[in-house]
N, C-alpha and C positions, 0 to 999 in steps of 0.2 A: 504494500500500500504506500502511495505517495501522498503526503498531506502538504498543503501550503498554508502559511500563516502570514496574514497581512499585518505588518508592524505599525505601531503607533508613531506619533510625531518624533519621539526620541528613539530612533531605530536601534541604537546601541544598547540602550536600557531594555528595550523589548527583547532583543536577542539574548541578553544576559539573563533576563527573567525566564524566558522560554527554555534556555539551556538548563537552568536550575530546576524548573518544573519537570522537564522531560527526564533529567537525570534521576531526580527523586522518585519518579514513577516508573523508572526502568524502561523507558522508551528508547533510550540511547545508553551506550556504555563506552568505556575507554576514551578514545580521543574524539569521539563524536563525528566519525567520518561519514555518518549517514545524514549529516546536516550540511546544507549549502545555501548561500545567499544568492538570490536572483534580483539584480537591480538594486535599487536603494531601499526598498521597503517590503521585501518578501523573503521569507525563510522557507526552505523546502526540507521536508523530513521523509526519508525512505525507511520504512520499518515493516516488520512482519506482524506487528501488533495492530489491533483495531482501537482507534481512539473514539471515545464518546464525545463528539464535538460540543454538543449542547451542555454537558456537564463541565467539560474542560474550560470552555471560554468564560464560565462564571468564576473560575479561579485564576484567571490571567488578566492583570490590570493593563498590560501593554499590548494586547493583541486586539485588532479591529475585526478581523474575520478569520475563520478557519474554513479551509476548503479541501477538496479531494481532487487529485489529478486523475482525469478520466481518459485522456488520449493525448496524442502529440501529432505535430505536422512538420514534415521536413521542409515544406515550402511556405513562405510567409505571404501567401496569396489567399484572397477571400474564398475562392472556389475550393481550395484544399482544406481550409479551416471549416467551412460549412459541412463538408463530408464527415468531419470528426465530431461536429456539434450535434447534428441531427439524430444520431443513434442514442444520444444522452437524454433526449426529450421524452418525457413520459407523462403526457397531459391528462390521460384518463378522461373523466366526464366533467362537464362544467367549464367555466371560463378559466383560461390559463394565462398566467403572466410570465414574462421573461425579461431579463435585463442582460446587458453586456458590459463588461469592464475590461479595458485593455491596459494591463500593467507592463506590457512589453514596450520597447522603444520604436517598434515598427508603426508607421502611420497607416494603419489599416482603414479601409473605408467601412466604418461601422454601420452606415446607412445601408450599404449593400448587404452586409451580414444580417442586419435586423429585418430587412424586407424579404430576404430569402427564407428566413425562419418563419415569418408571418405567412408567406406563400405556401410553405410546406404544411404548416398547421391548418390553414384554411382548406387546402386540398384534401386534408384528412378530416374535414368537417369539425375542426376544433375552433371554438370561439376564443380569441386571444387578444392580449394587449401587450405592446412593447413598452416597457418602462424606460424612459430616457432621462438624461441629465446633461447639463451644460459641460460638465467635466468628463474626461475620458474614462473615469471610473465612478461607479455608484457609491455614495456614502453608506455607512452602516444604517443611518436613519432611513434613507430611501429604501434600502433592502428590507429592513424590518417592517416599515409601514406597509410595504406592498407584499410582504410575506413571500419573498423570492427564494426562500430556502425551505418552504413547506411543501405539502403534497401538490398544491395547485400553482406552484411557481418554481422558477429556477433563475439563478444568476450565473451566467457563463463567465469564467475568468480566463484571461489569456496572458501568458508569461513567455519571456524569452529565456531559454537555457542553451547557452553556447550558440550553435547554428540552427537550432530548431525551436519551434513554438510548442509550449505545453498548454493543453486545454483542461480547465478545471471547473468545478461547480462549488458554490458556497454551501457549507453545511451549518454554519452558525455565525452570528454576529455579536459584537459586544453589547451587553444588556445596558444600554445607556440610560434607559428610564429607571432601572433598578439602582444604578450607581448614583444618579441624581437624587433619587428618593432617600438613599442612605446618607447622602451628603447634606441635603437641605431639609429632609423630613424628620431627622432625629430631634429629640426634645431639647437637648443641651448642646448649644454651639457657642464658640468663643471666637467671634470674628476679630476681636481686638488683638488677641495673642496670635492669631493665625492657626489654621488647622491643616493637617495633612490630608490631601485628597484620598478618597478610598482606593482609587486606581493605583496610586503610588504606594499605599500601604500594602496592597496585594503584591505588587512587584517586589517590595522589600522582604516580605515574608517568603516568597518563592526563592529569593536569593539566599535566605537564611537556612532553609531546610534542605537545600540542594545536596549536601554531601552524603546523606543517608544515615548519619549518626543520630538524627533527630528521632525517627521511628515513631511507631504507635505509642501513645501515652506520653510523648515528649511535652515539655513545658516551654511555652514562649513567655518571655518576660519583657515588659516595657517599663523601664524605670523612670521615664518622663512621660507618663501616659496621657497627659493633657485631657482631651475629651474622649479618649478611648478608641480612636479609629483603628489603630493597629490591633487591639484586642478583639474588637467586634468583627473586623474582617477575618482575623484568624479563626474565630468561631465559625463563621460562615464557610470557610474553606475546609472545615472538618477537624480543626485542632481543638481538642476537648479540654485542654488544661492551659489556662492563661493566668498570669499574675501581672498586676499593674501597681505602680507606686508613683507618687508625685509629692513634691514638697508643698504644693498648693492644696489646701483643703477643698477649695471650690473645684479644682480639677478632678479630684477623687470623687466628689459628689456628682459631677457631670458625667464622669465615666460610668458610675454605677447606674445612673438614669439611662444612659445610652445602651448599656449592656442589657438591662431589663427590657428596654424597648425592642431591642433586636431579638432577644429570646422570644418575646411575645409575638412580634410581627412575623417572624420566620419559623416559629414553632420549633425552636432548637431543643434538642433533648440531650440529657447527660452532659451538661456543661458545668465544669468546675472552674470557678474563678475566685481569686483573692485580690483584695485591694488594700493598699497601705498608704497612709498619709505620712510619708517619711522622706528624708533626704536621700538622694542617690549615694551620698558619701557614707551612709550607714547601712548600705545594702547587705553586707555580710552579717549584720547583726540580726536581721529578721528573715533572711533567705538561707536555706540549708546549703552547706558547701557542696559544690560540684553537682548540683541538682537540676540545673537549667539546661535545656537542649539548645536554645537559641535566644539571643537578645536582639530585639528589633525595636529601634527607637529613633525619634527625632527629638533631640534635647533642645533646651533653650538656645536660640540662634542669635541672641543679641537684640538690641533695640530695632524695632521694625519701622518706626516713624521718626520724622525729624532728621536733623543732621547727625550723622553717625561718626564718632571718633574711631576710625577703623583700627588704629594702632592700640588704643585702650581696650576696645571691645575684643580684639583678637587675643590680647594678652590674658584677659579675664576668662575667655572661653577656653583657651588652651590649658589654663590651669584647671578649670572645672572638668574638662574632658580627660585630661591626663589622670586626675585623681579618680574619675569615674571608671576608667579602664582598669585601674588597680582593683576596684571593687568587683568589676565584671569578672576578672580573672579568678576571683575567689569562689564565685557561685556558678560559673559556667562549667559544663562537663568538658573533659579533655577532648579536643577535636571539634567542639561546638563552635558556632559562628556568632559573630556580632555584625549586624547590618545597621549602620548608623548614618545619620545626616550630619555633615559639617557645613557651616555657612561659607559661601563665597561672596565676599563684599564687592559690589560692582561700582566702580567709579566711572562717571560719565562726564562728557564735556559737550555742550550744545546738543544734548539729547542723544549723543552717539556714545557707544561703548568705548571706554578708554582703557581700563585695566580690570583684571580679575585678581582680587587679593585673597589668597588662600591662608588657612591657618595650619599650624604644624604641631599638634599635641604630641606628647611623649607616648609612644605606643606601649611602653611597659611590658614588653614580651610578646605582644601581638604582632602579626605581620599582615600587610595588605594583600588580599587575594585578587588576582585578575579574574573577573567573572565570565570572560569570554572563552569559549573552547579554543584550544591551540590552533586547530586547522582553519579557524576563521579570523585570527588576530591580524593577519596581514591584509585583509580585505579593505579596500579604500573607503568603504562605508562605515567602518568601525572607528569611533572617535573616543579615545580614552585620554585621560590626563597623563602626564609623565610618571605619575605614581599609580597608574592602573585603576583610577576611579572614574566615575561617570558624572558629568555635570547635567543638572536638570533645572531649567529655568526658562523664562520668556522675557521678551523685550519689555522694558519698563519697570521690572522688579529691581529693587535695590539690593536684595539678598537672593542669590541663587542657592540651590542645594547641590552639595557634592555627596554622591552616594558612595559610601565606603564599606567594603566587605572585609572583615577581619577574622583571622583564626589565631 
């Protein structure tokens, strides 16, 4: 089976997450030779295992679509491609919808493809509608709204692999409505302090549990739990044991409200969670030694508003993070991972990006892990920092996130 994964806006982070998820679930092994990158935003997996796409995409924050490769064409011509597409159509009874997304670099005449498909369906007495977009690819919103991966619809995907074209069909799309509901619908939000997006929380969790040491019954700890996004997303991903702590009493109360809301709304069963209103610097006083499978956290990133004294903030945060890592080492299982956000302070001039200012905490025995599989690291679409971390941010933000994986 060949599966294709359409990557999110930060393709490097999406690939790192997907590699972690596939490794943890034994879809790949060793050097991940069955993974390859197609273009800028597609990852191809060749495996003898069957993936439940609908379940899988709910656990991946950085993946837009999951598809299956159904055929290939040696010629990048419309007639050759149509011959590969038509056998994949299975319209059945009732109105049938179809869409086309061209992820290859070939300038195919999509109108010709669409009209040929319509002609074929009508000749077979099938009522149909061609779902179109101004863009060369359909968004996950358009695919979801038109149900192009259900029984009465199909989205055809076209990719370039070396000198041939691959033809695929979409199996699942990112549940954007659910993600929005979990982000904006939860009862306790802290817009002033800033909150981790649920998608990024999922990505970080997948980076943390990748090595396989985590296993069933493993515990995820977030020692800067804020409003509890990492803990609630971990629960939804099937992790049954979570611990959160925060020096802020309000943060702990918010986390509890959000966990209870999540358990009720999603009918979660057998969930074990503990919350502590304690400083991260006291972690080893209330967490058992070497009992934690993974630590996933976004700590305090410094002042979010007003003019920031970068040198002063960097020094204070480096001291906090260095001391925190000493505590992490005491409670983490041998071989366990820490996935943590460090701030990147952005200096601008005339609204243009000028410099990125990184912090350098003392790792205190930890080492930074490159989260990209070896066989993909030289690909031109992989963007890592000099210390093998991944930057996550958007234009206009004063502080970007540096995603750091530690062992």
